[in-house]
N, C-alpha and C positions, 0 to 999 in steps of 0.2 A: 142878668144885668146886661150882657152883650146884646141879647135879643131886643131889650127895651131901648138901648142906645141906638141900635141900627134902625129902629122905628121912629126916632126923633124924640124919645123921652129921656131927658137929662136929669135923672134922679140924683146923680152924684153932685150936681150943681145945686139942687134944691135942698138935699138932706145930707147930713154927715153920716148917718147910719140908715141904710135902706131897710134894715130890719125893724125900724121903729114903728110905733103904732100909726102915725100919720101916713108914712110911706106905704105901709101894708094896706091901709084903708084905701088909699088912692089907687093902688094896683088893682084891688078888688073892684073898685068903681070903674076903672078903665076897662077891665075885662067885661063888665056888664054894660058898657057904653052909656055910663051915666052922664048927664049934661054938666056943663061947667058950674052951674049954681049948686048942684048936689056935691060936686067934688070940693067946692069951697067949704062946705059944711063939714067935710071929713078932715080938714086940716086943723091941727091944734093951734090956737091963737098965740101960744107961747113959743112957737117955732122962731128960729133966729131970723129967717127971711120972711117977708110979708106974704100974705096969701096970694096977691097978684103976681109977685115974682115966682112963687112956687108953681102957680097954674101956668104961667108962660113957659116955665122950664119943662113941664111935663105935658105940654101940648104936642101931640103927634098923632100918627095914624098907625093902628095896629091891625095887621091882616089876620084873617082867620087862622092861617097856619101858625103865625107867631102867637096868637091867643092860645092855641092848643099846646104849644111848647111851654109857654109861661105857666099855664094851669098844671101841666105835668110836673114842672119844676117845683111849683108850690106844694103839690101833693107829696113829692119826695121830701121836701123840707119839713112838712108837717109830720110825716111818718118818722123821719130821723129824730125830730124833736121829741116825739112821744117815746121813742126808744131810749133817748138820753135821759129823759125824766124817770123812766122805769129803772134804768141802771143806777141813777142817783139815789132813788129810794131804796134799792137793794143794798148799796154801799152804806147808806145811813143806818139801815136796819141791822146790818152786820156790825157796824161800829157800836151801836147801842147795846149789843150783847156783852161787850167787854166793859167791866166796871172801871178798869184802869184807863181805858180810852175816854170814857165819859168824864172821868175826873180830870184828865189832861185837857179835854176840850173846855170844860168849865173854867179851869185855871187860865187857859190861853185867852179866853174871852175877856179876862180882866185887863188885858193890855189894850190901850187905845188903838183903834183901827182894825182890830181882829174881831170880826163878827163870828157868829156861831157857824155859819156856812164855810167861812174861810178856815176856821179851826178844823172843821170836819174834812175839808179838802187836804189840809196839811197833814192831819193824822192818817188819812187814807193813803197818802203817798209816802209818809215817813215811817209810820208804824208805831206801836205803843212802846217798844223797848229800844228802838234804834237810837233815839236821842241820847240815852244814858251811856251808850257805847263810846261816845267821844270823850276825850280826856279833858277838854275845856270848851267853853262857849265859842272861843275863836276858831277852834278846829271845826266845830259844827258850822259856823258861818263860812269857813273856807270851803267845806264840802258843798254847801248850798250855792256858792259862787257869788256871794254878796259882800265879800271883803275886798279892800283895795288891792290892786296888783302890786308886785314888788319886782321891778326890773331896773336894777341899778348896776352901773359898771363904771369903775374908776371915779367914784364919788359923784357921778351924774345920774340923775333919775330920768330914764328914757321914757317910761310909760307907766301909768297907774291904772290901766284898764283892768276891770274885774275879770276873774276867770269864768269859763263857761258854766261850770257847776251843773246843778240840776235845773234844766230849763223850765219845766212846768212849775216846780216849787218856787223858783226865782220869780216867775211871773206873778204868782199869787202873793208873794211877799211884797213886791213892788206896788201892787194894787192896795194892799193893806197899809203900806207906808204912805201912799197918797191920801188915804182916808185918815191916817193918824195925824197928818200935817194939818188937817182941818179942826182938830180937837184943841180949842183955844185954852191956853193956860197950862197945857201939859208939857212935860219935859221933851217929848218928841216934836211938838210944834216949835219949841224954843230951839231945838237942835236943827230943825229944818230952816228956821230963820237965820241961824248962824252960818249955814252952808249955802244959802240962796244966792249970795253974791258970786259964787263960783259956777252957777248954772243950775237950772231946775233938775236936770237928770242926775247930776252929782249929789245934789241935796237929797233927792228921793232915795238914791242908793245908800247914802249915809244913814238915813232913817231905817231903810230895809236891813242894813247891817246891825243897827241897834235892836231892831225887832228880833232878828235871829238870836242875838245874845240873850234877850229877855225870854224868848220861848224856851231856850235851853235852861235858863235859870228856874223858871216856874215849874218845868217838867221834872227837873232833877231834884229840886228842893221841895216840890209839892206844896208850894205856898202861892197865894194870889199876888199879883203885881200891885204894888201901892206906889203911886206917883207922889213923891215928896213935894213937888211944886204945884200939885193940883189940889184945889179946895173941894174935897168930897162933900163935906157937910154944908157948903155954901152954894153948890151948883144948882140945887133944886129950889133955892129960895127965890129964883127969878121967874119961874114959870109955874103957875099953879096947876095948869092942865097936865103937865108931865111929872109933877111932883110925886104922885103915888108910885109911878113906875120906877123913878130914881130911888125912892126910899126902899122899895122892895129889893132893888139890886144891891143897895148898900147893906141891907140886913142879910141878904143871901151870902155876900162875901165877908161878913163879919166885921164890917167897918162901922156899923151902927146898930145899937140894940133897941129893943122896944121901949125901954125906959128913956132913951135919948129922943125917940120919936114923940113920946108923950110930953117930954119936957119942952121940946120945940113947939109942939101944938099949943101948949098952955102959954108959952111966952109970946108967940106970934099970932095966935088966934086962927090957926089953920083949921080947915074943915076937910078931913080926909075920910072917905068912906071905908077903905080897906087898904091896909099896908102889910 
């Protein structure tokens, strides 16, 4: 990035993430001395800034020495990316060997905001039996560092900052919490809305705390999470394209039987190839 900035290419002004598809395509085009018209075709029209603004921000001159340096850096990034993907596949392969881990991952994905990859990351860092060692869900949340702080003296609350906890796990949980906030009609989305007036970060941390409690509950009790405020049988009635996938998920988690599917098909006239 510093080499490009020194040469007059202001990628930080044009893009929020230099690792995105458009920025990487532009860097490749600049290294090949592509004209401005070809560079414009490499930019995604959905970018926040206009194509002209992006082209003006990345207009500069790159010397041959700087080109060699940038190409060397890109090769290193590609090599490291491949190594990371290889290690991820190794971790996933080892996780799949343990039936208990596979069951815990399946149960964790029933929680809104927790994808299969997020569950795999959490299980790889926490372990299959580590969650059950905590006496309560709140002790587990305390260890993760997603519970509110408790600094009170003489009846005055001085600070409510969360503890440091497990930094990597805390980061994954906060990302899952932000995804859970987008699930309309769920309990976690309602919780986020109730805390939003206190600030976005506090609201996300409150949802992350709730996620930690739910993860402990589903792993210890070996039961899927069922949101009492969410309409499971009505969510797939709005979108015919996604309906088969939602029905398969409901059947997989035991929330809907094949008889229920046939009953809904007959009542509503659905045409579903395979559920």
